[in-house]
N, C-alpha and C positions, 0 to 999 in steps of 0.2 A: 453652682451660684454665679449671677453675674457679676462680672470683674470690671472695674474701670481700668485697672492696670495689668500688665501682661504677667506680671510676676507678684508675689507675695509682697505686702507693703514693706515687711522687714528686709526682705531681699532687695526691694526697691531703694530702700534707705541706704543700705550697705553699698550698693552699685553707686548710688549718687556720692556717697563719700569717696568711693575709689577712684570712679572715673569722671564725676560731675555730670552723668547724664540720666535722665529719667525716662524709663520707657514706659509711655503712658499710650493708652489707646488713642486714635484719630480723634474721636469726639472730645475728649478731654483736652487734647491740644487746641482743637478749633475753639471749645469753649474759653479755655484760658487765654487764646490770643484775642478773643472779643473783650474778655475781661480787663486784659491789658491795655488794649485800645481805648475802653471805656475810661480806665484811670488816667491815661495820658490826655485823652479829650477833656476831663474833668481839670486836669492842671492847667491845660491851655486856657479853659474859659475862666479860671481864676486869676489870670494875668490881668493887671490893670488896663492893659491896652484893648482887652477883649470886653470889658464892661463898660456899658454907658451908665447903668445903673448897679449899685452893689448887690451882689447875688451870694447867698452862703455856699459853703461847701457841699451840702446835700443837694442844693439846687442844679450846682453844677455837675454833680453826679448823676442825677435823675436825667438832666437834659442831655449829658452826654451818652448815657444809656439809651434813652429814647432815641437819639440820631444813629448810634452804631446799630441798634436793633430794627432800624427804619421804621419806628413805630407813631412818632408824632405827638405823642402825648407831653404837654407841657405843662410846668409848674412856673414858667416865667413866660413874659411876652418877649419873643427874640427881636421883634422889631424895635421895642422900647429898652430892654434890657442889655442887650449886645449891641457894640460898634461893628461897623463894616467888617473890622478885623475878625471879631468875634462870630458874626454871621457867617464868615469865610471858612471859620474852623468848623462850625456846626455843617456848613455843606460838606466839608471834606469828609466828617464822620460819616454823614449820609451817604456819598459815594463810595467810600471803602466798605462800609458795612454793607450796602445794597448789592454792590457787584461781587464783594468778597475780597478780603485781603488774600485769599489763597490765590485768586488770578493774578494779582500783582506778584505775588512770590514766584509762582510758577513761571509766569513771563520773565520776570527779572533773571532766573535761573537759564531760561532758554536764551535771553538776550546774551548772557555771559557765556553761553556755549557750555554750560555745565548740565551734566546728566541729572534728572531727577531721582533722586534715591527712592528706595521702596517705601520709606518710612513717608516721605513726601507724597508718594504716588498714593498711599493708603489714605492721606489725609484729604488729598484733593479728590480721591473717589467718594470720600463721606461728603465734603463740601459741594460737590457737583451732582451728587446722587447718580454716579455713573458706575458701571460695571467693567467697562474696557479701560485698561491702563493705557493701551494705544492711543486713546481718543483724548486723554487728558489735556496734553499740550494744544491740540486742535480746539477743544472746548474752550480752554482758558483765552486762546487768542480770539476765538469768535466772541466770547462773552465781551471782551474790552472793544471790540471793533463795532459790534452792533451798537454797544452803548454810548460810545462817543459819536457815532453816526446819528443815531436817533436823537440824543440829546442837542448835538449840533443843529439839525433841522428844526428841531422845536425851538431854540434859542434864538435862530435867524428870523423864524416867523412871528415869535412873540415881540422881538425887540422892534422889528419893523411896525407891527401893529399897535404896540404900546407906544410908539415914539409920536405918535398923533397927539397924544395928550401929556406928555413928558418930554424931557430934554433926552438926547440919545445916551446919555452915560447912565442916568437912573433906569430908563428903559431896558438897557442892557444888562444892568446888573440884577433887576427884577427878574427878567427872562432867565437869566442863567440859574438864578436860585430856585424858581419854581419848575423849571425844566427837568432840573435834576432832581428835585425833591419828588415831582410827578413820576418821572421814570423809575425811580428807585422806590416807589410807593410808599414814601416817607409821611406825605401829606402835611409836612411843615411849611406854614406860609407866613409872609411877611404883612399880609393883609389883615387889618382888625378884625373883619367879619368874614374871613377865610374866601371863600369864593362866592358868596352871596351877591356881591356887587357885578358879578359877570353873568347872571342868568339870562340876561337878554343879549350876550356876546357870543355869537356862534363860533366866530374864530377862536377866541381864547377857551371856551368850553372844549370843542373837538381837538385843538392842539393838546390841551392838558389831559383830557380823557382817553385821546390816541396815545399819549406816553404810558399812562396809567395802565391801560390794556395791554400794549406792548411789554412793558416790564414785566407784568402778570402773566403773560402767556408762557414764558420760559424760553431760555436761550436756544435749547435744542429745536423747539418748534420754530423760531425765527431762521435758525441756519437752515433747517430742512426746506422752509418755504424759499429762502434765498437760492439754494443751489438747485431745487427741483422746479419750481414755479409752475407746476401743473397739478390739478387736483388729484388725477389717477395715479400719479407717480410719487405724490407725499406719503410719508410713512403712516402706518396705522395710528400711532399716538397723536401725530400733528392733526390729522383728520378729526380724531376723537375731540381733541381740545379745542380746535376752531369751531365744529360744532356746538360743543358744549359750552364755550364761552358766548357765543352768539344765542343760543336758546335762553340761557341762565340770565343774561343781560335784557333780553326783549321781554321775556316773562316778568321779571322784577321790575323793569320800567313800567309795562302797563299795569302791574298790580299797585305799585307805588302810586302812579299818576291817578288811578281810580280812587284809591282812599284818600290822597291828599287834595284832589282837586276841588272839594267842597269845604277845605279848611281855610277860613279867612286869614288864619296866622302865618300860613305857610304858601299855598298856591293859589288860593281862590282870587286873590288881589292882582294877580298877574295875567298879562294877555296870554292867549292860547299857545303861542310860539315859546314864550319864556317859561311858561309850565313845563312844557316838554324838555327844556333844555336844563331847567332845574332837576327836574326828575332824573334826567340821563346822568347829571354829574353825581347827583346823590348816590344812585345805586352802584354806579360804575365805583367810585370812590368808597363805599361801604364793603366791597369786596376785598379789596388790597389796600387802599390808601385812606387818609383821614380827612380829606378835604371835606367841606361841608357848604352847602348850597342854600341852607335855611338853618335855623335855631332847632336842633334835636329837641330840646324841651319843648317845643311847640307842636310837634308832630303827633299825631294819633298813637295810641300805644301799639296799633296794629303794625302801623308804619315801622315803628322803632323795634318791633320784634321781627318784622322782615329784615331789617338792616342787621340785628344782630345774627341772625341766619345766614346772611350773605357774608359776614365777617367770618363765620366759623367755618364756610366752605373755602374762602379764600382764592388764590390763584393757581397757577400751574406748578409743576416740579422745576426744579433749576431755574427759579425765577426770583425776583426781587419781594414776591409776596410770600405770605405765610398762611395759616389755616390748616385744615386737613388736606388741603387741596383739592382741586376740582376733579382730577383723575380718581381720587379716592372716593368722592362722593357719587360718581359716575358709576364705579364698580360696586359700590353698595346698594344703588338703586337696581343694577342689573342682577345682583343677587337676591334683592327681594322680589324681582319680577320672575326670577327662576323660580323660587319658591311657590310663588302664587300659582302659576302654571305648572308646578309640580313637574320641573325639568330637572334631572340629575346634573347637567351640566350648565355653567352659567356662560351664555353666549351673548357677544356684544358686536354688532356690527359684522357679523360673519367670522368672529373669532371667538375662541373658547379661552375664558380667563382662568388663569392657573390657580390651583389651591393655595399656593404661596402667596400670591397677588391679593387674594380674597382675604387670607389671615392677617396679611400686613395691614389692608384697609381697615378689618374689622378692630384690629388691635390698636391702630392709630385713631380710630373715630372713639372707642372706649377710653383709651388713656387721655384723649384730648378732652373728651366730655367730663370725664372724673376730675381732671385739673382744673378746669372751669369751674364745675360744681364747689369743688374745696375752694376756690378762689373767692366766689361769692359769698360763701358760708362764712370765710374769715373776715372779708371786708364787711358783712354784715354785722359781725360781733362788734366791729370797732366805731360802725358809723350808724346813725339814724337816719338813713335816707331811703326813699323809694326803691322798692326790690328792682323795678326795671331799669333805673338809673345806675344801680350796682351792677346789673347783669350787662349793661352797655359796656361800662368802664372796664370791668374785668375782662369782658370778650375783646375790646378794643386792644387791652394790653396782650393778651395771649395771642390774638390773631395778628398783633403788630399793625392794626389797622390806624388806631389813634382817634378813631372818631369818638369824642368825648361830648356828654352834655354840658361842657363848660364845669367840671366837677373835680379834676385833677387837683388843683391848686387848693380846693378845700378839703382834702381829706386829710387825716391824722398821717403822723409820720409812719406808724406800723402799716398802715394800709398802702402807703407810698412806696414802702420797701417792698412790699407784697407785689405791687405793680411791675417794679423793676425786675424781680424774679421771674415773673410772668412773661414779661418782654423777652427775656434770654432764652427762657424755654420755648417759647412761641417760635423765636428766630432759629434757635438751633433744630428744632424739631424734636417732639417727645421721643420719636423711634431713634433719633441720633443720640440723644442723652442717654437711652438704656442701651443703644448700640447693638442690640441683640446680646446683650450686654458684655462684650468681651468674646472669649472663644466659645464656640459651639461645642457642646457635649453630647455624643452619641451613646446612648445606652443600649446594651445588648438584651437588657430585659423586656419582654413584651407582656403587658397586662393585659386582662381580660376586659372586654369591652363593658362600659357601665350602661346601665338602663336608667335614663333619666326622663322625666316629665317635664316638657317645656310646652309653655303655653296654658 
């Protein structure tokens, strides 16, 4: 049976009483750490110095959870309800939750010259989705280095660009907030209409969407590109992610633009270049971040369903994005293609996909789909709202996208609590939560094959 702890609960309790140590599996430690960080963020947001307007304990909890899980769903307006100090707390939670507190823990250990223990090595492997212990430190340093460089470049460009219409201080603060929010795929904004005011601004559009894409590609991809810098020498996974990201974004852009180009409430009233920029913002943000270039409620149902599908796919592994991940989606497409062509092996870009990877992809898709369906069902029990709005809200929480049809604040307390749970599950990953769930057991018993009718 799957176990969250490495020993029996009674034995664990006795060990805690005797040694003060709890031997829990890495996913449990990771989940507990995110939970503690959320509580700490809630307490900081409740400080009078953080509030421009009074906020309740639950509002502070929801806001902290949304920031730590880099989701972006809000029950308050951070620009109005929080002081600059409170907004700084929110941004710190986004940065730590996006890059991962494990990165900081590993780097701190390396800086102090201490050896990373086996327990923390296992925790880092879970957080970084890596299989090699030897690469943990290198990966942690790479994560921090690339994050600071990309965010720094974006901050400089946005500060200089926004300085034209604001004073330098305000332009800098806004640039810091939105560059970090974009790179960490949080989608939290201080603008009242998200990014709809920048649909005719190519600099802001491409800087922020560039941050979103780079944050969603995955740090292993960025590191591989940096070290090799030639297409033929790039790793197989890197090439697959780059091609998949380009094809998915361009296909989504074309489809979304065609659907909404005649909608007077969204794109029809805009000049052609602005239509393209608005569509680009929307499809890129829908996969991994929660920025909006237009009112979601005014879109055609087909466009909203397309955005929901993009949320479900998400970004790359070892990235600030969530969802089932683009690699998973590509493997599933390859499996379907192999079945249609009646091929025994699943081949993708002249490489055979292993059965283990196929099983993991199928399990992740089924588990994610089941959790989303359960979430939609429960929210529908509490709320009398259009089905597509409920679907969008639940998928936004699970995929930690945060693209909401201005619905989060209107939901009842049980629905908002459920969204918090979905945000945590989506951020940690369904397969991480089940962990394979504990120790693997190998049975010596071999059962006869079952004859099943499928299809």
